[in-house]
N, C-alpha and C positions, 0 to 999 in steps of 0.2 A: 780837660781843664775846670777847675773848680769853680770858677766864676759860671762858666756856662752850664753846670751842674745845679749852682742855686737858681739860675734863670728857669731851668726847667723843672726844678722842685715845684715852684710857684704854681705851674701848671697841674701838677701832680696833687696839690691840695685842692684843687675844685671838687672832687667829690666830697670832702670832708667839709669843706664850706656848705655845700649845698644841705649836707645832712645837719649839721648844727643850725642854720638858719630855720630850716624846715621843723626843728623842735622847739622852736620859740624860746619862752621864758626859760625853760629847763635846762639849755644848753647855752645860754646868753654869755656866761663867762667863756665856755668853750671857743664860741665865736669870736669874742673879743681876743683871745689868747692867740687864736689862728689868724687873725686879721694882723696882729702885731708880729707873728712869726712871718708871714707873708711879706710885711713890711720890711723886716730885719733881712730877709734874703734879697729884697730888691736893694737896700742899702749896701748889703754884703757883696753882692755880684760885682758892683762898681769898684768897692773898695779892693776886692781881691785882684781883679782884672787889673787895677793901676798898682797895686803894692808888688804885685808878684809878675807884671809884664805880660798878662795874659789878654790884653786888649787885642781883639780881632774882628774880622769883618763879619763872623759868624755871630760874636758876641753882641756886635753892635746891631744885629737884627734880631737874634734870639731876645735878649734884653727887654727892648719894648713890645716886641710881639707876646712875649709872655705877661707883661703888664696889661697889653690889651686885651687878652684873652682872660685874663684873672678878672681885672676889672668889669668886663662887660658881663662875666657870669655872676660876679658879686651883685650887680646892679640888678641883673636879670633876677635874681633870687629875691633881691629886695622889692622888686615890683611885684613877684607872685606871693610872696609871704608877709611882705612889710607896708604895702601901700606906697613905694615909692611911685612918684610920677614916670608912667610910660614913655612920655616926651622926653624926659631928661634922657632914658637910656637911648631912644631914638636919636637924639642929637648925637651922643657919644659914639653910636654905632655907623652914623653917617660919616662922622669925622674921621674915626678910625680906618672905615672901608676906604675912604679915598687917600688916607696917608698911605695904608698898605699897597692898594692898587698903583698909585704913583711910584711909591717906592721900589715896587717890583719891575714896574716899567723903566725907571732911571737904572737900576741894578742890570737888568737885561740890555737894555738899548745903549747904556753909557758906561756902565760897570761903575757908576755912582752909588753910596750908601746913604740914606737920608738918617742921620744919628738922631736920637731923641735929643731935644732942646730944653732949656730951662723951662718955657712956658708948657711944655707937655709934661713935665716933672711937677710944676707947680699945680696944674689941671688933677693930675693923679693924687697928689697931697689933699687938694681940695675934695676930690671924690673919696678918697679915705676918710676924711674927718666928718663929712657928709653922711656916709655909709654908716660909721659909728654912731652917728645920731640917731638912725634908724633901728640900729641894734639895740641900743641902749634906751629907746623910746623916749627921746629927749622931747620935751614941750614943742607944740607944733611950731609955735613961733620961732623957734630954734631951727627946726628942720627946714620950716619954710624959707628962712634966711639962707640957710646952707645951700639949699637946693639951687636960689637965685643966684650965689655966687658960683657955685660948680657950674650952672649954665653958662654964665658970663666968662668963666674960664674956658670952658669948651670953646666959644667963639674966639677969645683972645688967642688961645693956642692955635686954633684953626688959620687965623689970619698970620700968626708966627710961621706955622709951617708953609703957608703958602709963600710967604716972603723967602724964606729959607730955600725952596725949590726955586722959585725965581732967580734967586743968587746963583744957586748952583748952575742952572741952566746957562746964564750969562757967563761964569766963569769957566764950567765944563770941569768941575773939580769936586771932590767930597767936602762938604762943609762939617765940621767936628761941632 
């Protein structure tokens, strides 16, 4: 299915992401283009799945998992090569680890899939803009503001996922 291939493609872009970010100024344009391409695959997988009826349980797991892996690697590269605060990566990793572990438990124990929700998508978009500010070496004030907004979004999306899971457990059905 094309939608799942687009999700998987994001993970395959990670080595290129590391390479371009490590090159710094020399490959700044390539880094931006790669990030835009990754964002296009993220938008495209959902559009293709809905348009061509390729929505599947695998896709509901693969798409957010690919997002989590790509975003964690992006932030890790920015921590290592561009001075992104390590604590922000830590916040994201803790949130994502909890989501994945709870999601696996729900899938195995009850056959439920925790689908991505809008707050998770807003957080991913915010992280994308914040990451671009580091790649493009925006002024410190802009980067600091975007880091604060991204951290707040991690907290909001964490609460949103907790509420979603609580509702799923009460109803015993998969929430979309």
